[in-house]
N, C-alpha and C positions, 0 to 999 in steps of 0.2 A: 658316396656324396662327393659330388664334384666342390671346385675351391670357392665356387659361386656361391652354390648351395652354402655351403660352413661361413662364409662373408656374412652371409643374407641375414642367416638362425643368429650371427656375434652380435650384427647391430641391431636386431629388432627386440633381443635381451639386452641390449647397452640400451638401450631409447625407452622399453618401460617395466627396466630394473627398480625406476622410482614412481616417485607419487606422478600423480597428474601432471602438467607442468602448461604454460603458455604456447613453447615450439610446436610440443607435439600436438594441443591441441587447433592452432592454426597452420601446421605447414602438413605436409603432405609424408610418409615416409618415405615413398619410393625416391623425393626431393632430394632428402636428405644423403639418401643413403646415397646419390649420385654427385652430390658434392663434397661429401666426405671417401669419395671414393679412396685421392690421390695425396689425402695427407702427409706428410714427411717431417719426420720428428729430425730435428738440426742436428743435434749432438750425435746421434745414432745412426742415422743417412736411413730408417727406414720408415715401410708406409706403418703408417695406426691410425685406422679406423675409430678406434674407443676411442682416443685421444683429442679426435677430432668430436664426439658427438659431448664429452666432457667441457669442449671449448664452448658448443652451442650452451651447454646447462649452464654453466655461467655469464658469459654476455646475452642471453635472453630468459631463460628461465627463472636467474636469482638477481635477478635486477631490479628494482623495485619500481624505477623511469619506465621502464616496458609495462609492469604488471599496472601501473598507474596509469599510462597510456593507452591500454587496452579497453578500461572502464566508460565502451560507452553505454550512450542509452539502447532501448531495446529495439532490436532489428538490424540493429549495425556491425553483428559480429562479424556478419557476410562479408562485410567491408575491410576489416580489422583482416580476413584470412588474404584477401586479394592485395591486400596494403604490401604484407609480409611474403606472400610470393611472388611480387613483383620487385624484392631487393632480394628475393633467394635464388629464383628461375634464374638470371641471367649466370651468376655464379655459378649456378651449377653447371648450368649446359659447358663454361666456361673450360671448369674444372673437370668433368666428367670425364673418367679414363687419360686424365692424364694429374702427374704430379706434380705438387707446390708444397714447398718448405710452409710451415706451421706459422711464421712471420706472416709470412701471407696471408695465412686464412686469419689472424688474428686481427691486422688489420682492414680486413676486406668486411669478414664477420661483424667487426666493431663499426665499422663506417653503416652499414645496413643497418644494424640497431638504434644509428642515431636515427637515421633516414627514416625509420619505422617509427621512431618512437614521435620524433616531428608532426612527419603525416595523423598518426591514429592522434593526433592531440590535438590535433583542428576538427573529428569529428565531434558529430553533438554531444552533449555530454545527456546526465536529467538534474531536475532539481534535489534528488534525492529523496531520502523517505523523512516521514514528517512525524515526529512523535505525538503521543503516545497508542496511538489505536487506528486500525481500520486497515483495511485490504488493499495495498497500492501496488497498486500493478503497475502503474506506471513510472514508480520511484526504483522498480527492480533495473540493478548495474550489472552489465558483464563480466564476468570473473574468469579471464582466461585463465588460471588455473585449475582451476575446475570446467571450466567447459560448458559453465549454466550463469545464469542469471539469477544473484543473491538478491532474493525478494526481500521485503523490509518484515517479514515477521513480527509482528505488532496483534493483539488482540482485539477485534472485533470493541470490543465492548471498552466504551471512554470514561474515564474516572465520570462521580459523579458529580455534577454543578451546582450547588446549592443555592438557593434565592431567594431572599427576603422578601418579603409581597408584605401591601398594607390592606388593611381592609376595605374593598369598594375602590381602587386603587389597580389603573392595568397593566400589568404586564406581560414582555414578551419574548420568543422562545423561538431563537434562530437556529434551524439542522445545518451548521455550517462547518466547515470541513478546512482544512490549508494546503489540502491537495486536490487532484484534478479528478471529475466525477465524471463517468458515463452521461451520453445524449439520453439512453434511452430509460435511465432510473426511476425507480417509483419509491416514494417516501410514503411510509406507514408511521402515526401514531397512537400510542397505548399510553396508558393511561393504568398507575398504581395506586388506588385509592388509598389514602393516611400513610401508607408504610414509607420510610425511607429504600430504595430495596432498590439492585438488578437481577433478581430472579424473575426471569423471563415469564414462569408460568402463571406470575402474579399480577401480567399486565392483561388489560382488555384491549382491546382495538377499538380508536376513535372514529379513525379517517383515515383513508388511503388512496393518495395520488402524487400531484408532484410541489403543493406546498410544501416548504422548509421553513413560511412563518408560523409558528402557534401563539394565538392569540386570548388571551384574556383581558375582557374588556374592563370588568371589575372583578376582584379576586374575592374567594368568600371560602366558608368551610369546604364546602363542599369540592373544591377543587384544591385541598390540601391532598400533598403524594409525590409521589416521581412519575415522573412523564419520558415516555424511551421516543424519541427515533429512530429509524431504524431507513438507511437505506439498503434498496436493491436493486442489480440489473440483472433484469432476464430473473432465476434460479436466484442467484448466489448472491448472500449480503457482503453487503460491503465496509457496513460500519453499525456501530450503535452507540446514540447519543441520549444521555441522561441527565434530567432535570428536577432538580427535588426544589420543591413548590411547601415553603408550610403553612400555606393560607392567614385565617385570622388570628390564630395562635391558639386554638385548641387542643385539647388531645393527642398525643401521634402514638399510634399504632406500631406495637414493635415488628418486624421484617417478617419476624419469626411465628408471627398470629398468623394463620393459615384461613380464616373465616371467611364468608365469600366475599368479595367485593365487586362492587359495580362500577365499570367504568360510566363517565359524563355523556350523555344523549348524545349519539351522533349530530356534529352539526351541521348544517345547509353552508353548502357551497351558496356565494353571493350569486352565483350565476344559475344556479338550482333554479329549476319555476318551482314555484307554488302558490296557492293564495292565501294562505293564512301562516305566520310565524307558527315553529312544534312547539309542542307546549311543555309550561315549564319542568322540571325537573323536578319527583318529589317527593313531600315534605320532609327534610331529616331526622332521624329519630331523637331529636333536640326539641323535640314541639314543647313542652316548660320555660321552653328561651325566654329572655328580656327581649322587647319589641325590637330592643336597637342590633339583639341579634339574630332576626328574621330579614332583616334588610340587606345579612351578608350575604343571603342566598340568590341576591337578585341578578344573574349574569350570568349564563356557561358561558364555557370556552369555544371560542370559533377560531377553526385555521385559516389562514389568509393564503390566495396567492402571492408570489412573490409582487404585481403590479399591483395590490390592492391591500389598501388598509383600511376597505369598508367594515361594520362593528353593525352585528345583531343584538339589539337587548333587548331582555322580555323587561316585565312591568317589573319592580316593585312587592313583594308579596305584601298586602295590607294587612297589617296588624288586624286583631281582633277584638 
């Protein structure tokens, strides 16, 4: 085995004897070998490549300022590599096959790290992660220690938002999130009648499209339950929001009760063509309720687009 081959194996073992790090992530192995070839220990007067790599580890890998500067937005990791190479390559070419004192290495490497920090800190950052829920790909930041992007790692399901409603009053639910959404998103509204739940199998689809506003012009007992808004991009679910509406104060069925539920009728879009309004929902099981309660079932939920707040109202059920 040649001396060059032995040196190569030594350097490789030194580079990868520790966990992943920023220098190994952003720099080429051959460049590091050329850089450290002539590293001389001052007191002993001997060449020591291992000491050079330990210096790189201290100045770059264990430097919190370097790590923080490398936390760039998605797609900018390539520019990080270019910035580090711009600092290391000239040194590697200058030091290649030449002996230099360790103090020279210390000064030059520290300057290179400072320059890298200053330049990398100017690259675009991201707004970060917005808790507590949703798949937020735009919030991912690059981690040069692991050489991967750190995702936000939140669950898809948001906590249930409880909404107080009064009989025959309008109520609106907005499917809004604080993070960026793709332009090709699809919004699906679902309803679980009477229950306060996040069990997806208890929901029935109400409408699908681009509507992020769900409006109930006049609340009634038939609207009591949980509304789910799920946003998709392609086939991937991005987030699920939940709104629990108590309705007119009728009895609340427990979430564990799995007797069949029926969703509100699919509402017509304000832009859909129809010669007559859709029929009213079937009479509720409370057929013996007083006249005031009959009027509680006078309206149905209507999803509205962003730029429209038009309302379709059903006629109140006449008393017998």
